[in-house]
LOKEMI-355293 format. One line per 8 residues: their letters; for each residue x, y, z of N, C-alpha, C, O. Coordinates in Angstrom, 2 decimals. Layout:
% residues N
a	X/Y/Z/X/Y/Z/X/Y/Z/X/Y/Z ~ ...
% end
This chain:
% residues 189
mktqyyta	157.67/92.03/-36.25/159.09/92.24/-36.05/159.68/92.94/-37.26/159.43/92.53/-38.39 ~ 160.46/94.00/-37.02/161.15/94.71/-38.09/162.66/94.67/-37.83/163.11/94.60/-36.68 ~ 163.41/94.70/-38.91/164.86/94.88/-38.81/165.12/96.34/-39.16/164.84/96.78/-40.27 ~ 165.67/97.08/-38.20/165.79/98.53/-38.32/167.24/99.00/-38.18/167.99/98.52/-37.33 ~ 167.61/99.93/-39.04/168.89/100.63/-38.92/168.56/101.99/-38.31/168.04/102.87/-38.99 ~ 168.86/102.14/-37.03/168.59/103.37/-36.27/169.94/104.01/-36.00/170.79/103.41/-35.34 ~ 170.14/105.22/-36.51/171.45/105.83/-36.40/171.35/107.34/-36.47/170.29/107.90/-36.73 ~ 172.48/107.99/-36.24/172.59/109.45/-36.41/173.67/109.71/-37.45/174.63/108.95/-37.58
tsldgfia	173.49/110.79/-38.18/174.44/111.15/-39.22/174.63/112.66/-39.25/173.77/113.42/-38.82 ~ 175.78/113.07/-39.75/176.00/114.49/-40.00/175.20/114.89/-41.24/174.73/114.03/-41.98 ~ 175.05/116.16/-41.44/174.31/116.66/-42.60/174.92/116.18/-43.91/174.21/116.00/-44.90 ~ 176.24/115.97/-43.92/176.89/115.49/-45.14/177.07/113.97/-45.18/177.87/113.47/-45.97 ~ 176.34/113.24/-44.34/176.23/111.80/-44.49/177.28/110.92/-43.83/177.58/109.84/-44.34 ~ 177.84/111.35/-42.71/178.83/110.54/-42.00/178.33/110.23/-40.59/177.81/111.10/-39.89 ~ 178.50/108.96/-40.18/178.06/108.56/-38.84/179.16/108.72/-37.79/178.89/108.72/-36.59 ~ 180.39/108.86/-38.25/181.54/109.05/-37.35/182.67/109.68/-38.15/182.66/109.67/-39.38
teddslew	183.63/110.22/-37.43/184.82/110.75/-38.10/185.69/109.59/-38.58/185.39/108.42/-38.31 ~ 186.76/109.90/-39.28/187.65/108.86/-39.79/188.22/107.99/-38.67/188.49/106.81/-38.88 ~ 188.40/108.58/-37.48/188.95/107.83/-36.35/187.84/107.35/-35.39/188.09/107.12/-34.20 ~ 186.62/107.21/-35.92/185.48/106.66/-35.19/184.97/107.53/-34.04/184.33/107.01/-33.12 ~ 185.25/108.82/-34.07/184.76/109.71/-33.02/183.30/110.08/-33.26/182.86/110.28/-34.39 ~ 182.56/110.17/-32.15/181.18/110.63/-32.18/180.99/111.91/-31.38/179.87/112.28/-31.02 ~ 182.09/112.60/-31.10/182.03/113.83/-30.30/181.04/114.83/-30.87/180.35/115.51/-30.12 ~ 180.95/114.91/-32.19/180.05/115.86/-32.84/178.59/115.64/-32.45/177.80/116.58/-32.45
lftlgelg	178.24/114.41/-32.12/176.86/114.05/-31.85/176.38/114.52/-30.48/175.22/114.89/-30.33 ~ 177.25/114.49/-29.49/176.84/114.74/-28.11/176.42/116.18/-27.85/175.78/116.45/-26.83 ~ 176.77/117.09/-28.72/176.41/118.50/-28.52/175.06/118.86/-29.13/174.61/120.00/-28.99 ~ 174.42/117.91/-29.81/173.23/118.25/-30.60/171.89/118.04/-29.91/170.87/118.46/-30.44 ~ 171.87/117.43/-28.76/170.58/117.23/-28.09/170.67/116.19/-27.00/171.71/115.57/-26.79 ~ 169.55/116.02/-26.32/169.45/115.07/-25.22/168.80/113.78/-25.69/167.81/113.81/-26.43 ~ 169.35/112.65/-25.28/168.82/111.34/-25.65/167.35/111.20/-25.27/166.56/110.64/-26.03 ~ 166.98/111.71/-24.10/165.61/111.60/-23.62/164.61/112.40/-24.46/163.41/112.13/-24.41
essypefi	165.09/113.37/-25.21/164.23/114.18/-26.08/164.08/113.58/-27.47/163.34/114.11/-28.30 ~ 164.76/112.48/-27.71/164.71/111.83/-29.02/163.69/110.68/-28.97/163.00/110.48/-27.97 ~ 163.60/109.95/-30.05/162.71/108.79/-30.11/163.36/107.54/-29.50/162.75/106.47/-29.47 ~ 164.59/107.67/-29.01/165.32/106.50/-28.52/164.61/105.73/-27.40/164.55/104.51/-27.48 ~ 164.07/106.39/-26.38/163.42/105.60/-25.31/162.29/104.70/-25.84/162.18/103.54/-25.43 ~ 161.46/105.22/-26.74/160.38/104.40/-27.31/160.96/103.33/-28.23/160.49/102.20/-28.26 ~ 161.98/103.71/-28.99/162.60/102.78/-29.94/163.20/101.57/-29.21/162.89/100.43/-29.55 ~ 164.06/101.81/-28.23/164.78/100.73/-27.57/163.83/99.81/-26.81/164.13/98.63/-26.63
aevgalam	162.69/100.32/-26.35/161.71/99.48/-25.65/161.13/98.40/-26.55/160.62/97.39/-26.07 ~ 161.21/98.61/-27.87/160.66/97.65/-28.83/161.74/96.76/-29.46/161.44/95.99/-30.38 ~ 162.99/96.85/-28.98/164.10/96.09/-29.55/164.33/94.82/-28.74/164.41/94.84/-27.51 ~ 164.43/93.68/-29.47/164.67/92.40/-28.81/166.07/91.84/-29.01/166.49/90.95/-28.27 ~ 166.81/92.37/-30.02/168.17/91.91/-30.29/168.88/92.96/-31.14/168.24/93.70/-31.88 ~ 170.21/93.01/-31.01/171.00/94.01/-31.70/172.14/93.37/-32.47/172.64/92.31/-32.10 ~ 172.55/94.03/-33.56/173.76/93.66/-34.30/174.60/94.91/-34.43/174.08/95.99/-34.71 ~ 175.90/94.78/-34.23/176.80/95.92/-34.41/178.12/95.44/-34.97/178.51/94.28/-34.82
gsstyewm	178.81/96.37/-35.61/180.14/96.09/-36.11/181.18/96.24/-35.02/180.89/96.79/-33.95 ~ 182.37/95.76/-35.28/183.42/95.80/-34.28/183.86/97.22/-33.94/184.22/97.48/-32.79 ~ 183.83/98.14/-34.90/184.22/99.53/-34.60/183.25/100.16/-33.61/183.67/100.89/-32.71 ~ 181.97/99.90/-33.77/180.96/100.42/-32.83/181.18/99.82/-31.45/181.15/100.53/-30.44 ~ 181.39/98.52/-31.40/181.62/97.84/-30.13/182.86/98.41/-29.43/182.82/98.71/-28.23 ~ 183.94/98.54/-30.17/185.18/99.06/-29.58/185.02/100.52/-29.15/185.60/100.92/-28.14 ~ 184.24/101.31/-29.89/183.99/102.69/-29.49/183.28/102.70/-28.14/183.60/103.51/-27.26 ~ 182.30/101.81/-27.98/181.57/101.75/-26.71/182.49/101.38/-25.55/182.35/101.92/-24.46
lrnadkva	183.41/100.46/-25.79/184.36/100.09/-24.74/185.27/101.26/-24.38/185.51/101.53/-23.21 ~ 185.79/101.95/-25.41/186.70/103.08/-25.18/186.01/104.27/-24.53/186.65/105.07/-23.85 ~ 184.71/104.39/-24.74/183.96/105.56/-24.27/182.89/105.19/-23.25/181.81/105.77/-23.23 ~ 183.20/104.22/-22.43/182.23/103.73/-21.44/181.72/104.85/-20.54/180.54/104.85/-20.17 ~ 182.58/105.82/-20.18/182.14/106.92/-19.32/181.10/107.79/-20.02/180.11/108.19/-19.40 ~ 181.31/108.08/-21.30/180.35/108.90/-22.06/179.05/108.15/-22.26/177.97/108.73/-22.15 ~ 179.14/106.85/-22.54/177.94/106.03/-22.72/177.15/106.01/-21.41/175.93/106.15/-21.43 ~ 177.84/105.84/-20.29/177.17/105.82/-18.98/176.53/107.16/-18.67/175.41/107.20/-18.15
aetgsawp	177.20/108.26/-18.99/176.63/109.59/-18.74/175.38/109.82/-19.57/174.44/110.46/-19.11 ~ 175.36/109.30/-20.79/174.23/109.50/-21.70/173.08/108.54/-21.40/171.91/108.92/-21.49 ~ 173.39/107.28/-21.04/172.35/106.26/-20.92/172.15/105.72/-19.51/171.15/105.06/-19.23 ~ 173.10/105.99/-18.61/172.99/105.49/-17.25/173.78/104.22/-16.99/173.85/103.74/-15.86 ~ 174.40/103.66/-18.05/175.16/102.42/-17.89/176.25/102.36/-18.96/176.04/102.77/-20.10 ~ 177.43/101.84/-18.58/178.52/101.70/-19.54/178.16/100.72/-20.65/178.62/100.88/-21.78 ~ 177.34/99.72/-20.35/176.80/98.80/-21.37/175.28/98.87/-21.22/174.72/98.19/-20.36 ~ 174.62/99.66/-22.03/173.21/99.97/-21.79/172.20/98.96/-22.32/171.00/99.22/-22.27
ytqpvwvf	172.65/97.82/-22.82/171.72/96.88/-23.46/171.47/95.66/-22.59/172.41/95.04/-22.09 ~ 170.21/95.33/-22.41/169.84/94.10/-21.73/169.56/93.00/-22.75/169.51/91.82/-22.40 ~ 169.38/93.39/-24.01/169.11/92.45/-25.08/170.40/91.77/-25.53/171.49/92.30/-25.31 ~ 170.29/90.60/-26.16/171.48/89.98/-26.73/172.02/90.81/-27.90/171.26/91.38/-28.68 ~ 173.36/90.86/-27.99/174.02/91.66/-29.03/174.98/90.77/-29.80/175.82/90.09/-29.22 ~ 174.84/90.79/-31.12/175.75/90.08/-32.01/176.73/91.08/-32.56/176.33/92.05/-33.20 ~ 178.02/90.88/-32.32/179.07/91.78/-32.79/179.81/91.10/-33.94/180.41/90.04/-33.77 ~ 179.75/91.73/-35.11/180.44/91.21/-36.29/181.89/91.66/-36.26/182.17/92.86/-36.23
strslspi	182.81/90.69/-36.27/184.23/91.03/-36.25/185.06/89.85/-36.77/184.71/88.69/-36.55 ~ 186.13/90.18/-37.44/187.08/89.15/-37.86/188.25/89.09/-36.88/189.14/88.25/-37.01 ~ 188.24/89.98/-35.89/189.29/90.02/-34.88/188.79/89.43/-33.57/187.59/89.27/-33.37 ~ 189.70/89.12/-32.70/189.35/88.64/-31.37/189.14/89.86/-30.47/190.04/90.68/-30.30 ~ 187.95/89.98/-29.89/187.60/91.11/-29.04/187.27/90.62/-27.64/186.85/89.47/-27.45 ~ 187.46/91.48/-26.67/187.17/91.13/-25.28/185.68/91.25/-25.00/185.05/92.23/-25.38 ~ 185.12/90.25/-24.33/183.71/90.36/-23.95/183.54/91.30/-22.76/184.50/91.61/-22.05 ~ 182.33/91.76/-22.55/182.00/92.61/-21.41/181.32/91.73/-20.37/180.34/91.05/-20.65
egadvrfv	181.86/91.74/-19.17/181.33/90.90/-18.11/179.87/91.24/-17.84/179.52/92.41/-17.66 ~ 179.03/90.23/-17.83/177.62/90.41/-17.54/176.76/90.77/-18.74/175.53/90.80/-18.63 ~ 177.38/91.05/-19.89/176.63/91.41/-21.09/176.44/90.17/-21.97/177.31/89.31/-22.03 ~ 175.31/90.10/-22.63/175.03/89.00/-23.55/175.54/89.40/-24.93/174.77/89.85/-25.78 ~ 176.85/89.23/-25.14/177.51/89.61/-26.39/178.01/88.35/-27.07/178.65/87.50/-26.46 ~ 177.70/88.24/-28.36/178.11/87.08/-29.15/178.92/87.58/-30.34/178.44/88.39/-31.13 ~ 180.13/87.10/-30.47/181.00/87.52/-31.56/180.80/86.60/-32.75/180.88/85.38/-32.63 ~ 180.54/87.19/-33.91/180.22/86.43/-35.12/180.95/87.04/-36.31/181.47/88.15/-36.24
qgdvrevh	180.96/86.29/-37.40/181.44/86.78/-38.68/180.74/86.03/-39.78/180.12/84.99/-39.54 ~ 180.82/86.55/-40.98/180.21/85.87/-42.10/178.90/86.46/-42.53/178.63/87.65/-42.34 ~ 178.08/85.62/-43.13/176.82/86.01/-43.75/175.80/86.50/-42.72/175.54/85.82/-41.72 ~ 175.24/87.68/-42.96/174.28/88.25/-42.02/172.98/87.46/-41.97/172.25/87.54/-40.98 ~ 172.67/86.69/-43.00/171.40/85.94/-43.02/171.32/84.93/-41.88/170.28/84.80/-41.24 ~ 172.41/84.23/-41.62/172.41/83.24/-40.54/172.27/83.92/-39.18/171.55/83.45/-38.30 ~ 172.97/85.03/-39.01/172.89/85.76/-37.75/171.50/86.37/-37.57/170.96/86.37/-36.47 ~ 170.93/86.89/-38.65/169.58/87.46/-38.59/168.59/86.42/-38.09/167.74/86.72/-37.25
aamageag	168.69/85.20/-38.59/167.79/84.13/-38.16/167.97/83.86/-36.66/166.98/83.67/-35.95 ~ 169.19/83.83/-36.19/169.44/83.60/-34.76/168.90/84.76/-33.92/168.30/84.55/-32.87 ~ 169.11/85.99/-34.40/168.59/87.16/-33.69/167.07/87.11/-33.60/166.49/87.33/-32.54 ~ 166.43/86.81/-34.72/164.96/86.75/-34.75/164.45/85.69/-33.78/163.42/85.86/-33.14 ~ 165.18/84.59/-33.69/164.79/83.51/-32.79/164.84/83.90/-31.32/164.13/83.32/-30.50 ~ 165.68/84.86/-30.99/165.83/85.26/-29.59/165.17/86.59/-29.25/165.16/86.99/-28.09 ~ 164.63/87.28/-30.24/164.09/88.62/-30.02/162.69/88.61/-29.41/162.18/89.67/-29.03 ~ 162.06/87.46/-29.31/160.74/87.38/-28.70/159.68/88.19/-29.44/158.78/88.75/-28.82
gknlwivg	159.79/88.26/-30.76/158.82/89.00/-31.56/159.09/90.49/-31.62/158.39/91.22/-32.33 ~ 160.10/90.96/-30.89/160.45/92.38/-30.92/161.35/92.67/-32.12/161.77/91.76/-32.84 ~ 161.64/93.95/-32.32/162.44/94.39/-33.46/163.91/94.07/-33.30/164.41/93.87/-32.19 ~ 164.61/94.02/-34.45/166.05/93.83/-34.49/166.68/95.15/-34.88/166.27/95.79/-35.86 ~ 167.69/95.58/-34.12/168.34/96.86/-34.35/169.73/96.63/-34.92/170.56/95.98/-34.29 ~ 169.97/97.17/-36.11/171.31/97.21/-36.67/171.91/98.52/-36.19/171.58/99.59/-36.71 ~ 172.79/98.43/-35.19/173.31/99.61/-34.51/174.29/100.36/-35.42/174.21/101.59/-35.53 ~ 175.17/99.67/-36.05/176.19/100.30/-36.90/177.31/99.34/-37.10/177.43/98.35/-36.38
ggdlagqf	178.09/99.62/-38.03/178.16/100.78/-38.91/177.32/100.66/-40.18/176.50/99.76/-40.37 ~ 177.59/101.63/-41.02/176.85/101.75/-42.25/177.01/100.55/-43.17/176.05/100.13/-43.82 ~ 178.22/100.01/-43.24/178.42/98.86/-44.13/177.69/97.62/-43.60/177.16/96.84/-44.39 ~ 177.66/97.44/-42.29/176.92/96.31/-41.72/175.43/96.45/-42.05/174.80/95.47/-42.47 ~ 174.87/97.64/-41.88/173.47/97.86/-42.26/173.28/97.57/-43.75/172.27/97.01/-44.16 ~ 174.27/97.97/-44.56/174.21/97.69/-45.99/174.20/96.20/-46.31/173.55/95.78/-47.26 ~ 174.90/95.41/-45.52/174.89/93.96/-45.73/173.51/93.37/-45.46/173.06/92.48/-46.17 ~ 172.83/93.87/-44.43/171.46/93.44/-44.16/170.54/93.87/-45.31/169.65/93.12/-45.71
ydagllde	170.76/95.07/-45.82/169.99/95.56/-46.98/170.24/94.67/-48.19/169.29/94.25/-48.87 ~ 171.51/94.38/-48.47/171.86/93.55/-49.62/171.19/92.17/-49.55/170.82/91.60/-50.58 ~ 171.03/91.65/-48.34/170.43/90.33/-48.14/168.89/90.40/-48.14/168.23/89.38/-47.98 ~ 168.33/91.60/-48.32/166.88/91.75/-48.34/166.25/91.66/-46.96/165.07/91.31/-46.84 ~ 167.02/91.98/-45.92/166.54/91.82/-44.55/166.23/93.13/-43.83/165.69/93.10/-42.73 ~ 166.55/94.26/-44.43/166.35/95.55/-43.77/164.95/96.06/-44.08/164.56/96.17/-45.25 ~ 164.18/96.39/-43.04/162.81/96.85/-43.20/162.66/98.36/-43.06/161.79/98.97/-43.71 ~ 163.50/98.98/-42.23/163.32/100.40/-41.93/164.66/101.06/-41.62/165.53/100.46/-40.99
mivqvgsv	164.79/102.30/-42.07/165.94/103.13/-41.70/165.41/104.32/-40.92/164.53/105.05/-41.39 ~ 165.94/104.53/-39.73/165.57/105.67/-38.89/166.85/106.47/-38.72/167.78/106.04/-38.04 ~ 166.89/107.62/-39.36/168.12/108.40/-39.44/167.91/109.76/-38.79/167.06/110.53/-39.22 ~ 168.68/110.04/-37.77/168.65/111.35/-37.13/169.80/112.17/-37.72/170.97/111.82/-37.57 ~ 169.44/113.25/-38.38/170.40/114.08/-39.09/170.74/115.29/-38.23/169.87/116.09/-37.88 ~ 172.03/115.42/-37.90/172.49/116.53/-37.09/172.92/117.71/-37.93/173.32/117.55/-39.08 ~ 172.82/118.88/-37.35/173.14/120.12/-38.06/174.63/120.44/-37.99/175.03/121.53/-37.59 ~ 175.44/119.46/-38.39/176.89/119.62/-38.49/177.36/118.96/-39.78/176.67/118.10/-40.33
tlgqgkpl	178.52/119.36/-40.25/179.16/118.66/-41.36/180.54/118.22/-40.90/181.19/118.92/-40.13 ~ 180.96/117.06/-41.36/182.26/116.50/-40.96/183.28/116.54/-42.10/184.48/116.44/-41.84 ~ 182.82/116.67/-43.33/183.74/116.73/-44.46/184.20/115.37/-44.94/184.37/115.16/-46.14 ~ 184.41/114.46/-44.02/184.78/113.09/-44.35/184.60/112.24/-43.10/184.45/112.76/-42.00 ~ 184.63/110.93/-43.28/184.45/110.03/-42.15/183.84/108.73/-42.58/184.00/108.30/-43.72 ~ 183.14/108.08/-41.65/182.49/106.79/-41.90/181.11/107.06/-42.49/180.29/107.72/-41.86 ~ 180.85/106.56/-43.71/179.58/106.89/-44.38/178.36/106.27/-43.72/178.42/105.18/-43.15 ~ 177.25/106.98/-43.82/175.97/106.55/-43.29/175.54/105.21/-43.85/175.15/104.32/-43.09
fprrvlsp	175.61/105.05/-45.17/175.08/103.85/-45.82/175.78/103.70/-47.16/175.28/104.19/-48.18 ~ 176.93/103.04/-47.19/177.73/102.97/-48.42/177.14/102.00/-49.45/177.76/101.00/-49.81 ~ 175.96/102.34/-49.92/175.25/101.56/-50.93/174.56/102.52/-51.87/174.22/103.64/-51.49 ~ 174.35/102.08/-53.10/173.53/102.85/-54.03/172.11/102.34/-53.87/171.82/101.17/-54.11 ~ 171.22/103.24/-53.47/169.81/102.91/-53.30/169.03/103.97/-54.07/169.03/105.14/-53.70 ~ 168.38/103.55/-55.13/167.65/104.47/-55.98/166.16/104.35/-55.73/165.66/103.26/-55.42 ~ 165.45/105.45/-55.86/164.02/105.51/-55.63/163.30/104.51/-56.53/163.73/104.30/-57.66 ~ 162.23/103.90/-56.08/161.44/104.16/-54.87/161.70/103.18/-53.74/160.79/102.93/-52.95
tlklttvr	162.88/102.62/-53.61/163.15/101.64/-52.57/162.94/102.20/-51.16/162.43/101.50/-50.29 ~ 163.33/103.44/-50.93/163.14/104.06/-49.62/161.93/104.97/-49.67/161.88/105.91/-50.46 ~ 160.94/104.68/-48.81/159.73/105.49/-48.76/159.73/106.27/-47.46/159.67/105.67/-46.38 ~ 159.79/107.59/-47.54/159.76/108.44/-46.35/158.40/108.32/-45.68/157.37/108.57/-46.30 ~ 158.40/107.93/-44.40/157.13/107.74/-43.69/156.88/108.81/-42.64/155.72/109.19/-42.43 ~ 157.94/109.32/-41.97/157.75/110.40/-41.00/158.97/111.30/-40.95/160.09/110.89/-41.26 ~ 158.72/112.54/-40.54/159.77/113.52/-40.30/159.46/114.14/-38.93/158.33/114.54/-38.67 ~ 160.48/114.21/-38.07/160.28/114.75/-36.72/161.44/115.68/-36.37/162.60/115.25/-36.37
qmgagmve	161.14/116.91/-36.08/162.18/117.84/-35.62/162.48/117.53/-34.16/161.58/117.30/-33.36 ~ 163.78/117.54/-33.83/164.22/117.30/-32.46/165.07/118.49/-32.03/166.29/118.49/-32.21 ~ 164.43/119.49/-31.47/165.13/120.70/-31.07/165.62/121.47/-32.28/165.10/121.32/-33.38 ~ 166.62/122.31/-32.06/167.16/123.14/-33.13/168.31/122.48/-33.87/168.79/123.02/-34.87 ~ 168.75/121.30/-33.40/169.95/120.70/-33.97/169.78/119.41/-34.73/170.73/118.94/-35.37 ~ 168.59/118.80/-34.68/168.43/117.49/-35.33/167.03/117.32/-35.90/166.06/117.95/-35.47 ~ 166.97/116.45/-36.88/165.70/116.02/-37.45/165.77/114.50/-37.64/166.83/113.96/-37.97 ~ 164.65/113.83/-37.41/164.61/112.39/-37.60/163.78/112.06/-38.84/162.66/112.53/-39.00
lryevsrg	164.37/111.24/-39.70/163.71/110.78/-40.91/163.52/109.28/-40.80/164.46/108.54/-40.48 ~ 162.30/108.82/-41.06/162.01/107.38/-41.05/161.67/106.95/-42.46/160.83/107.56/-43.12 ~ 162.34/105.89/-42.90/162.12/105.36/-44.24/161.75/103.89/-44.15/162.37/103.12/-43.42 ~ 160.74/103.51/-44.88/160.40/102.11/-45.07/161.24/101.61/-46.24/161.34/102.28/-47.27 ~ 161.84/100.44/-46.08/162.66/99.84/-47.14/161.81/98.83/-47.89/161.36/97.84/-47.31 ~ 161.59/99.07/-49.17/160.80/98.15/-49.99/161.63/96.91/-50.30/162.85/97.01/-50.46 ~ 160.99/95.78/-50.37/161.67/94.53/-50.74/161.85/94.49/-52.25/161.15/95.17/-52.99 ~ 162.78/93.70/-52.68/163.05/93.58/-54.12/164.30/94.34/-54.47/164.73/95.23/-53.73
deska	164.90/93.99/-55.58/166.17/94.60/-55.95/166.08/95.40/-57.24/167.08/95.60/-57.92 ~ 164.87/95.86/-57.58/164.71/96.60/-58.81/165.44/97.94/-58.80/165.72/98.49/-59.86 ~ 165.75/98.46/-57.63/166.38/99.77/-57.56/167.87/99.70/-57.24/168.55/100.73/-57.24 ~ 168.40/98.51/-56.97/169.83/98.40/-56.69/170.59/98.40/-58.01/170.19/97.76/-58.97 ~ 171.68/99.13/-58.02/172.50/99.19/-59.23/173.95/98.94/-58.88/174.81/98.94/-59.76
% end
């Protein structure tokens, strides 16, 4: 079982615009041509921040067009939020807050030996990293720049903590980078 941060980013390191838009991403390629189908088949539980969850609710039509369902996850999903959010009927969504270590343990207990996916945002993935729980970062870099927005990973991570393991071109608009995250805090500053 691995805890993985699988995400897409602009060339200048933003996962969304300041207002949480992902419009820039949908023009860069087809989901079926990416590693997503193989990736999601190995996922047993997910964690996401409230902005990601709310984006999915607001953009249910786009999510359905891309994945075939307005809520595309059959796995249990833990949504980190300090606000009260509406649940999705029929979805296994659990609203939580606080330390990611406790939630990680619960996720691992229900994942059936499969991987844990930190969907987003970048700060939530950073909290798993800070707790020493992040094993891999899978970053799809799009050939666009946003100038500003929500950062990919708002943490200082100095070499050799991230070890590049694979590079995969995905059409003319994206590349996927896979990094193994080394344990230990010798590189955090």
